[in-house]
C-alpha positions as CSV (number, residue, x, y, z in Angstrom):
1,X,0.0,-0.2,0.0
2,X,1.3,3.5,-1.1
3,X,-0.5,6.5,-1.2
4,X,-0.5,10.2,-1.1
5,X,-3.4,12.2,0.6
6,X,-4.9,15.5,1.8
7,X,-3.9,15.8,5.4
8,X,-6.9,18.2,6.1
9,X,-9.4,16.2,4.7
10,X,-8.0,12.9,6.0
11,X,-8.0,14.3,9.4
12,X,-11.6,15.5,9.2
13,X,-12.3,11.8,8.3
14,X,-10.4,10.2,11.2
15,X,-11.7,12.7,13.5
16,X,-15.4,11.7,13.2
17,X,-14.6,8.1,12.6
18,X,-12.9,7.8,16.0
19,X,-16.6,8.2,17.5
20,X,-17.4,4.8,16.1
21,X,-14.5,2.8,17.9
22,X,-14.4,1.2,21.1
23,X,-11.5,1.9,23.2
24,X,-12.4,-0.2,26.3
25,X,-13.1,-3.2,24.5
26,X,-11.8,-6.7,25.0
27,X,-11.2,-7.1,21.1
28,X,-8.1,-4.9,20.2
29,X,-9.0,-4.9,16.8
30,X,-11.9,-2.3,17.4
31,X,-9.7,0.2,18.8
32,X,-8.4,0.5,15.5
33,X,-9.0,1.9,11.7
34,X,-9.1,-0.5,8.8
35,X,-7.6,1.4,5.8
36,X,-8.4,0.1,2.3
37,X,-6.4,1.9,-0.8
38,X,-8.1,1.6,-4.1
39,X,-9.5,3.0,-7.1
40,X,-8.0,6.3,-6.4
41,X,-9.7,6.6,-2.7
42,X,-8.7,5.7,0.9
43,X,-11.5,3.7,2.6
44,X,-11.4,4.2,6.5
45,X,-13.6,2.1,8.2
46,X,-14.2,2.1,12.2
47,X,-16.6,0.0,14.3
48,X,-17.6,-0.7,17.8
49,X,-19.9,-3.5,16.7
50,X,-23.0,-1.1,17.4
51,X,-22.0,1.5,14.8
52,X,-20.2,0.5,11.5
53,X,-19.2,3.6,10.0
54,X,-17.4,3.8,6.4
55,X,-15.6,6.9,4.7
56,X,-14.0,7.3,1.5
57,X,-11.5,10.0,0.9
58,X,-9.7,11.1,-2.4
59,X,-6.2,9.9,-2.4
60,X,-3.3,9.6,-5.3
61,X,-3.0,5.5,-4.8
62,X,0.2,4.2,-6.3
63,X,-0.1,0.7,-4.8
64,X,-3.4,-0.9,-3.4
65,X,-3.4,-2.7,0.0
66,X,-4.9,-2.5,3.3
67,X,-4.1,-2.7,7.2
68,X,-5.8,-1.9,10.5
69,X,-3.7,0.8,12.6
70,X,-4.8,2.1,16.0
71,X,-7.2,5.0,15.6
72,X,-6.0,7.2,18.5
73,X,-2.4,7.2,17.4
74,X,-2.9,7.6,13.7
75,X,-5.5,10.6,14.2
76,X,-2.9,12.0,16.7
77,X,-0.1,11.9,14.1
78,X,-1.8,13.2,11.0
79,X,-3.3,16.0,13.3
80,X,0.3,17.2,14.2
81,X,2.0,17.0,10.9
82,X,3.3,20.3,9.4
83,X,2.8,19.3,5.9
84,X,-0.4,19.9,3.4
85,X,-0.3,16.2,2.4
86,X,0.8,12.9,4.0
87,X,2.3,10.1,2.6
88,X,1.2,6.5,3.6
89,X,2.9,3.2,3.1
90,X,3.0,0.0,4.3
91,X,6.4,-1.8,4.9
92,X,7.1,-5.0,6.9
93,X,3.5,-4.7,8.7
94,X,4.3,-1.2,9.7
95,X,2.4,2.0,8.6
96,X,4.9,4.7,7.7
97,X,3.3,8.1,7.9
98,X,5.4,11.0,6.7
99,X,4.8,14.6,6.2
100,X,7.6,17.3,5.7
101,X,10.2,16.4,7.9
102,X,8.7,14.0,10.1
103,X,8.5,10.1,10.0
104,X,6.2,7.8,11.7
105,X,6.2,4.0,11.9
106,X,3.0,2.5,13.3
107,X,2.4,-0.9,14.4
108,X,-0.6,-2.5,12.6
109,X,-2.7,-5.3,13.0
110,X,-3.8,-7.9,10.6
111,X,-6.8,-6.7,8.1
112,X,-8.7,-9.7,8.0
113,X,-9.5,-9.6,11.8
114,X,-11.3,-6.7,11.2
115,X,-15.3,-6.9,11.5
116,X,-17.2,-7.6,8.3
117,X,-19.7,-4.7,7.8
118,X,-23.5,-5.1,6.7
119,X,-24.6,-3.9,3.5
120,X,-26.6,-1.1,3.5
121,X,-30.3,-1.0,2.3
122,X,-31.5,2.4,1.2
123,X,-34.8,3.4,0.5
124,X,-35.9,6.7,1.7
125,X,-34.6,10.0,2.3
126,X,-34.6,12.4,5.4
127,X,-34.0,16.3,5.1
128,X,-30.3,16.9,7.2
129,X,-31.5,19.5,8.9
130,X,-34.5,18.0,10.1
131,X,-32.7,15.0,11.2
132,X,-30.0,17.3,13.1
133,X,-32.7,19.0,14.8
134,X,-34.6,16.0,16.0
135,X,-31.6,14.7,17.9
136,X,-30.8,18.3,19.5
137,X,-34.4,18.4,20.7
138,X,-35.2,14.9,22.0
139,X,-31.6,13.3,23.0
140,X,-31.8,14.8,26.7
141,X,-34.9,13.0,27.4
142,X,-33.6,9.7,26.3
143,X,-33.2,7.1,29.2
144,X,-29.8,6.4,30.4
145,X,-31.0,3.6,32.8
146,X,-30.1,0.0,31.5
147,X,-33.0,-1.6,32.9
148,X,-35.2,0.4,30.3
149,X,-33.8,-1.1,27.2
150,X,-36.4,0.2,24.5
151,X,-36.1,3.7,25.9
152,X,-32.3,3.9,25.5
153,X,-32.9,5.4,21.9
154,X,-34.7,8.0,19.8
155,X,-37.8,6.6,18.2
156,X,-38.4,7.8,14.8
157,X,-42.1,6.7,13.5
158,X,-44.9,7.8,11.1
159,X,-48.2,9.1,12.5
160,X,-50.9,10.2,10.1
161,X,-48.4,11.5,7.8
162,X,-46.3,13.4,10.1
163,X,-42.7,11.7,11.0
164,X,-42.1,12.0,14.9
165,X,-38.7,11.8,16.8
166,X,-39.2,10.6,20.5
167,X,-37.3,10.4,23.2
168,X,-38.2,9.5,26.6
169,X,-37.1,8.2,30.0
170,X,-40.5,7.7,31.7
171,X,-40.3,10.7,33.7
172,X,-40.4,13.0,30.5
173,X,-40.9,12.8,27.0
174,X,-39.6,15.2,24.0
175,X,-41.7,14.8,20.7
176,X,-40.5,16.9,17.6
177,X,-42.2,16.2,14.5
178,X,-42.1,17.2,10.7
179,X,-45.1,17.5,8.5
180,X,-44.0,14.9,6.1
181,X,-44.0,11.0,6.1
182,X,-41.2,8.5,6.6
183,X,-42.0,5.0,5.5
184,X,-40.4,3.1,8.5
185,X,-39.6,2.7,12.3
186,X,-36.2,3.2,13.6
187,X,-35.2,3.0,17.3
188,X,-31.7,4.6,17.3
189,X,-29.2,4.2,20.4
190,X,-28.2,7.1,22.4
191,X,-24.4,6.3,21.0
192,X,-25.5,6.2,17.6
193,X,-27.2,9.2,17.4
194,X,-23.7,11.1,18.9
195,X,-21.9,9.3,15.8
196,X,-25.1,10.3,13.4
197,X,-24.9,13.9,14.7
198,X,-21.1,14.5,14.0
199,X,-21.5,13.1,10.6
200,X,-24.5,15.5,10.0
201,X,-23.0,18.7,10.7
202,X,-20.7,18.8,7.5
203,X,-23.8,17.4,5.4
204,X,-25.3,19.3,2.8
205,X,-29.2,18.5,1.3
206,X,-30.5,15.2,2.6
207,X,-29.4,11.9,3.8
208,X,-30.2,8.5,2.6
209,X,-32.0,6.1,5.0
210,X,-33.0,2.6,4.8
211,X,-33.4,-0.3,7.5
212,X,-33.0,-4.7,7.7
213,X,-33.9,-6.5,10.3
214,X,-31.1,-5.5,12.3
215,X,-29.7,-2.2,11.5
216,X,-30.5,1.3,10.3
217,X,-28.6,2.6,7.6
218,X,-27.7,6.2,6.6
219,X,-25.6,7.4,3.6
220,X,-24.2,10.8,3.1
221,X,-21.8,12.5,0.4
222,X,-18.6,10.5,1.5
223,X,-19.8,8.4,4.4
224,X,-22.0,5.4,5.6
225,X,-23.3,4.5,8.9
226,X,-25.0,1.4,9.5
227,X,-26.6,1.5,13.2
228,X,-27.5,-1.8,15.4
229,X,-31.3,-1.2,16.0
230,X,-32.4,-1.6,19.8
231,X,-34.7,-4.4,20.1
232,X,-38.2,-4.3,21.9
233,X,-41.5,-2.4,21.2
234,X,-41.5,1.4,22.1
235,X,-44.3,2.3,24.5
236,X,-47.3,4.0,23.1
237,X,-46.3,7.5,23.6
238,X,-49.3,9.1,22.1
239,X,-51.2,7.4,24.9
240,X,-49.3,9.5,27.7
241,X,-50.1,13.0,26.1
242,X,-52.8,14.6,27.6
243,X,-55.5,16.4,25.0
244,X,-57.7,17.8,27.1
245,X,-56.7,20.7,30.1
246,X,-58.0,22.6,33.0
247,X,-55.3,25.0,33.0
248,X,-53.3,26.5,30.0
249,X,-50.5,29.5,30.9
250,X,-48.7,31.3,28.3
251,X,-45.0,32.1,29.5
252,X,-41.9,33.5,28.3
253,X,-39.4,30.9,28.0
254,X,-36.2,32.8,29.1
255,X,-38.0,34.4,32.1
256,X,-38.9,31.0,33.3
257,X,-35.2,30.0,32.8
258,X,-34.1,32.7,34.4
259,X,-36.0,31.9,37.5
260,X,-35.5,28.3,37.7
261,X,-31.6,29.2,37.2
262,X,-31.8,31.5,40.3
263,X,-33.5,29.3,42.5
264,X,-31.2,26.4,41.8
265,X,-28.7,28.6,43.3
266,X,-29.6,27.2,46.6
267,X,-30.4,23.6,45.5
268,X,-28.1,20.8,46.7
269,X,-28.1,19.1,43.5
270,X,-28.8,19.8,39.8
271,X,-32.0,18.1,40.3
272,X,-34.1,20.1,42.5
273,X,-37.9,20.2,43.7
274,X,-39.6,23.3,42.6
275,X,-43.2,24.4,43.1
276,X,-45.1,26.5,40.5
277,X,-48.1,28.3,41.5
278,X,-50.4,29.9,38.7
279,X,-53.0,32.4,39.8
280,X,-54.3,35.7,38.1
281,X,-51.5,36.3,35.3
282,X,-48.9,35.8,37.9
283,X,-46.7,32.7,38.5
284,X,-45.0,32.0,41.8
285,X,-41.8,29.6,41.9
286,X,-40.8,28.2,45.0
287,X,-37.8,26.2,46.5
288,X,-37.1,24.9,50.0
289,X,-34.1,23.2,51.0
290,X,-34.0,22.1,54.4
291,X,-30.3,22.6,54.9
292,X,-29.7,26.0,52.8
293,X,-33.1,27.5,53.0
294,X,-36.0,28.8,50.8
295,X,-36.2,30.9,47.6
296,X,-39.0,32.5,45.9
297,X,-39.4,34.1,42.3
298,X,-42.6,35.8,40.6
299,X,-43.4,36.3,37.0
300,X,-46.0,37.9,35.0
301,X,-47.9,35.2,32.9
302,X,-50.8,35.0,30.7
303,X,-53.3,33.3,32.7
304,X,-56.9,34.0,33.9
305,X,-57.9,30.5,35.3
306,X,-58.5,29.0,38.9
307,X,-55.1,29.0,41.1
308,X,-53.1,25.6,40.8
309,X,-49.9,24.5,42.5
310,X,-48.0,21.5,41.2
311,X,-44.2,20.4,41.8
312,X,-41.7,19.4,39.5
313,X,-38.1,18.2,39.4
314,X,-36.3,21.8,38.2
315,X,-33.8,20.0,36.3
316,X,-36.3,18.4,33.9
317,X,-38.1,21.9,33.3
318,X,-35.0,23.5,32.6
319,X,-33.9,21.0,30.1
320,X,-37.3,21.1,28.5
321,X,-37.4,24.8,28.0
322,X,-33.9,25.2,26.8
323,X,-35.1,23.0,23.7
324,X,-37.9,25.3,22.2
325,X,-36.7,27.7,19.7
326,X,-39.9,30.0,20.3
327,X,-39.7,32.7,22.8
328,X,-43.0,31.9,24.1
329,X,-44.5,28.2,25.5
330,X,-47.6,26.8,26.8
331,X,-47.8,25.4,29.6
332,X,-50.8,23.0,29.8
333,X,-51.8,21.4,33.0
334,X,-54.6,18.9,33.7
335,X,-54.3,18.5,37.5
336,X,-51.4,18.6,39.9
337,X,-51.1,14.8,39.7
338,X,-51.1,14.3,36.1
339,X,-48.3,14.9,33.2
340,X,-47.8,18.6,32.0
341,X,-47.8,19.4,28.4
342,X,-45.1,22.1,27.4
343,X,-45.6,23.5,23.7
344,X,-44.5,26.1,21.4
345,X,-46.6,29.1,21.1
346,X,-46.5,28.2,17.2
347,X,-46.1,24.7,16.5
348,X,-45.8,25.9,12.7
349,X,-42.5,27.5,13.8
350,X,-41.5,25.1,16.2
351,X,-43.0,21.8,16.1
352,X,-42.0,20.3,19.4
353,X,-43.7,19.5,22.8
354,X,-42.5,18.0,26.3
355,X,-44.5,15.8,28.5
356,X,-43.0,16.2,32.4
357,X,-44.3,14.3,35.1
358,X,-45.2,16.3,38.2
359,X,-43.7,15.3,41.9
360,X,-45.1,15.4,45.1
361,X,-43.5,18.0,47.3
């Protein structure tokens, strides 16, 4: 194997591909990239056995070949070369990397030990910006508990011609939607969302997508990602979203966020109980900590109904509100013991809502 490649292009692919490697694996090969030089390109592959990521980078290939090399070390070497191009060659089971007046001889592994990649099946397209926004808006609500396996990913599902992107941990739910259909259900693991997000940030136009029995597949301009789908049935999330309410309050998002963050100054942890009281165009937010004291904040709101008190995990409210793009949101309450819906004032501009379970204080 012998080739010349643009250092910046190569480095960009290496840094994105690192997100799909597995540093703590008992299989040393998973700490490595598979490099394949052929047809005027360098193919770069990385996997942790859950994510299978392939890149293609243009190169001047003098001699075709393949090898496996440590992902961290190769990335670090290419990052620190002073030359605009890098020369790679394989000699006596060492990968020779040179640029400028620097030369490195990196240990390699047998490329035949590298895992086989699934063949991508592509049948639909998703707009890049929609997918990026969906990940950004729902990722925080996805379960971090190992016991809730089906909730450990983002659920993509079509409902009445709309594509829903859903994240939930059982205590809260985030739902972003687009008014266009998507002909398949996907349950994408949380780590895979991070990998996909890194790829989408430099992607123009749309992303091809598809699935088979075990994998979801995504294809961009110069990359292909296959993601092992989570098993299990996603809960009926629509059933937990109330549709009729007894109290509807219009709030200014930044004012409520500012109030919650002020009150959190005396909280013992980032997850703190807060009581909200709504009455006659007024919102009262209160915190009481047995060790550090009490706090109270008042805000003007648009509300003309009967007074209502309701308790929350303040962290859940902050994370939910920070995900809205509109300046004002609806706070919709059935009663103090039922899930609350927080929704954009204008769902055409920001098609997004959150459901947050209340807590007894």
